[in-house]
C-alpha positions as CSV (number, residue, x, y, z in Angstrom):
1,M,43.7,22.7,118.1
2,R,42.9,21.4,114.7
3,D,41.5,18.1,113.5
4,M,43.3,15.5,112.4
5,E,41.3,15.5,108.8
6,E,43.2,18.8,108.1
7,A,46.5,17.0,108.6
8,K,47.3,17.6,104.5
9,D,47.3,21.2,105.3
10,F,50.5,21.0,107.8
11,L,54.0,20.7,106.7
12,V,56.8,19.0,108.6
13,I,59.5,21.7,109.2
14,G,61.8,19.9,112.0
15,K,62.1,17.4,115.0
16,V,62.7,18.7,118.2
17,L,66.1,16.7,119.4
18,K,66.2,17.6,122.7
19,P,66.2,20.6,125.5
20,F,69.2,22.3,125.2
21,G,70.1,24.6,128.2
22,I,68.1,25.6,131.5
23,K,65.9,28.3,130.2
24,G,63.2,26.6,127.9
25,E,65.1,26.1,124.8
26,V,64.7,23.1,122.5
27,K,67.4,22.0,119.9
28,V,65.4,21.2,116.3
29,G,67.2,19.2,113.4
30,P,65.2,21.3,110.6
31,I,63.5,19.3,107.9
32,T,63.5,21.8,105.4
33,E,65.1,22.7,102.3
34,R,65.2,26.5,104.0
35,V,66.5,26.4,107.5
36,E,66.5,29.9,107.3
37,R,62.5,29.4,107.6
38,F,62.7,29.6,111.2
39,N,64.3,33.0,111.5
40,G,61.7,35.0,113.2
41,L,59.0,32.5,112.9
42,P,56.5,33.0,116.0
43,F,54.8,29.8,116.0
44,A,55.0,26.1,114.8
45,F,52.5,23.4,115.8
46,V,52.7,19.8,117.3
47,K,50.6,16.6,116.9
48,R,49.0,15.8,120.0
49,G,46.6,12.5,119.1
50,E,44.3,13.3,116.5
51,A,44.8,17.3,116.4
52,F,47.6,20.0,116.1
53,E,49.0,22.3,118.9
54,K,49.9,25.5,118.4
55,V,53.5,26.1,119.9
56,G,54.8,29.8,120.0
57,F,58.1,30.9,120.2
58,E,59.8,33.7,121.7
59,S,62.9,33.6,119.5
60,T,64.8,31.0,117.1
61,R,68.5,31.1,116.4
62,I,70.3,29.1,113.7
63,S,73.5,27.6,114.5
64,N,75.7,25.0,112.7
65,G,73.0,23.6,110.8
66,Y,70.5,23.4,113.9
67,V,67.5,25.5,115.0
68,Y,67.5,26.9,118.7
69,A,63.7,27.7,120.0
70,K,62.4,29.5,123.2
71,I,59.4,28.2,123.7
72,A,56.9,30.6,125.0
73,G,56.0,30.2,128.7
74,C,58.7,27.8,128.9
75,V,61.1,28.9,131.6
76,N,63.6,25.4,132.7
77,R,64.4,22.7,131.3
78,N,61.7,20.9,132.7
79,D,59.0,22.6,130.8
80,V,60.1,21.3,127.0
81,E,61.2,18.3,128.2
82,A,57.8,16.3,126.7
83,L,58.6,18.4,123.3
84,A,62.0,15.9,123.1
85,G,61.1,13.4,119.9
86,E,57.9,15.5,118.4
87,Y,57.6,17.0,115.2
88,L,57.4,20.4,113.6
89,Y,54.8,21.4,111.3
90,I,53.6,24.5,109.7
91,D,50.2,25.2,108.5
92,R,50.0,25.9,104.7
93,V,49.1,29.1,105.4
94,N,52.2,30.3,106.9
95,A,54.5,28.3,104.6
96,V,57.1,29.2,102.4
97,P,56.2,29.7,98.9
98,I,57.6,27.0,96.3
99,D,57.7,27.8,93.3
100,P,55.0,27.4,90.9
101,S,56.5,24.6,88.9
102,S,57.1,22.7,91.9
103,H,54.3,20.4,94.1
104,Y,54.4,18.9,97.6
105,Y,55.2,15.1,97.8
106,F,51.7,14.7,99.4
107,D,49.6,16.8,96.9
108,V,51.0,14.6,94.3
109,V,50.5,11.2,96.1
110,G,47.0,10.1,94.9
111,C,46.8,12.1,91.9
112,K,45.2,9.9,88.6
113,V,48.0,9.3,85.7
114,K,46.5,9.8,82.0
115,T,48.3,10.0,78.8
116,L,47.6,12.7,76.6
117,E,45.3,11.1,74.7
118,G,43.1,10.5,77.9
119,E,43.9,6.8,78.6
120,L,44.0,6.1,82.4
121,L,47.2,4.7,83.8
122,G,46.8,4.6,87.2
123,T,47.5,6.0,90.6
124,V,50.8,7.7,92.1
125,I,51.4,5.8,95.4
126,N,54.7,6.7,96.1
127,I,57.3,9.3,95.0
128,Q,61.2,9.1,95.5
129,N,64.1,10.7,94.4
130,A,66.3,9.4,92.5
131,G,69.1,12.0,92.5
132,S,68.5,13.7,89.0
133,C,64.8,13.5,89.2
134,D,61.7,12.3,91.6
135,V,60.2,8.9,90.3
136,Y,56.4,8.6,90.6
137,F,55.4,5.2,91.8
138,V,51.9,4.6,89.1
139,R,49.7,1.5,90.6
140,A,47.6,0.3,87.2
141,E,44.1,0.4,87.4
142,G,42.2,-3.0,87.4
143,S,42.6,-6.1,88.5
144,E,46.2,-6.5,87.6
145,A,47.2,-4.1,90.0
146,K,50.8,-4.0,88.1
147,E,53.3,-1.1,89.4
148,F,55.2,1.1,86.9
149,L,57.4,4.2,87.7
150,I,57.5,7.3,85.6
151,P,60.3,9.8,85.9
152,A,59.2,13.1,86.3
153,I,61.1,15.0,83.8
154,S,59.4,17.4,81.3
155,D,59.9,14.9,78.5
156,V,57.3,12.8,80.1
157,V,55.0,14.6,82.7
158,R,53.5,17.2,80.8
159,K,51.2,18.7,83.5
160,I,50.4,18.0,87.2
161,D,46.8,19.7,88.5
162,T,46.8,19.0,92.6
163,I,43.1,20.8,92.4
164,R,42.1,18.2,90.0
165,K,44.6,15.4,91.3
166,E,45.2,14.3,87.5
167,I,48.8,14.0,86.1
168,L,49.2,14.3,82.2
169,I,52.0,12.4,80.6
170,A,53.6,11.2,77.1
171,V,54.2,8.0,76.7
172,V,58.1,7.4,75.2
173,D,59.7,4.8,74.1
174,G,60.4,2.2,76.9
175,L,58.3,3.6,79.4
176,L,55.4,1.4,79.7
């Protein structure tokens, strides 16, 4: 098991919907853009209290947009009943690589937003997809606690450094 303090190193990839059949399989609703990532996946993690427990797969298959996984060591439906409703995670080390220009949401939330001139504007507190782009919800620094929105488009967001937890933006007319 792994400690909760490492939770940022785990990514949700699916949710166990229910047991499937009588031989220790589960039906999983994928929570990933790449459902094929389940093909040949040897294990995932389930969050148990404050820790992550490794769950092995004997096999996985994809059908009609769902994943069916045979859980290692489980021989009947009763063995997998407790997994119903649980989220499946993968550790970052075994995650499918993402495009170098992309970032995981949880890496962007908490980043300081600065102008190209170095002025600190605030901190990203949330992200939502607006269809054509993501939108960063930024809470201003200081006592005002004002919030504003930053569209995650190349004309505005010039650099994202998740290691330094910093985003540099170009202020365009009407942005602030």
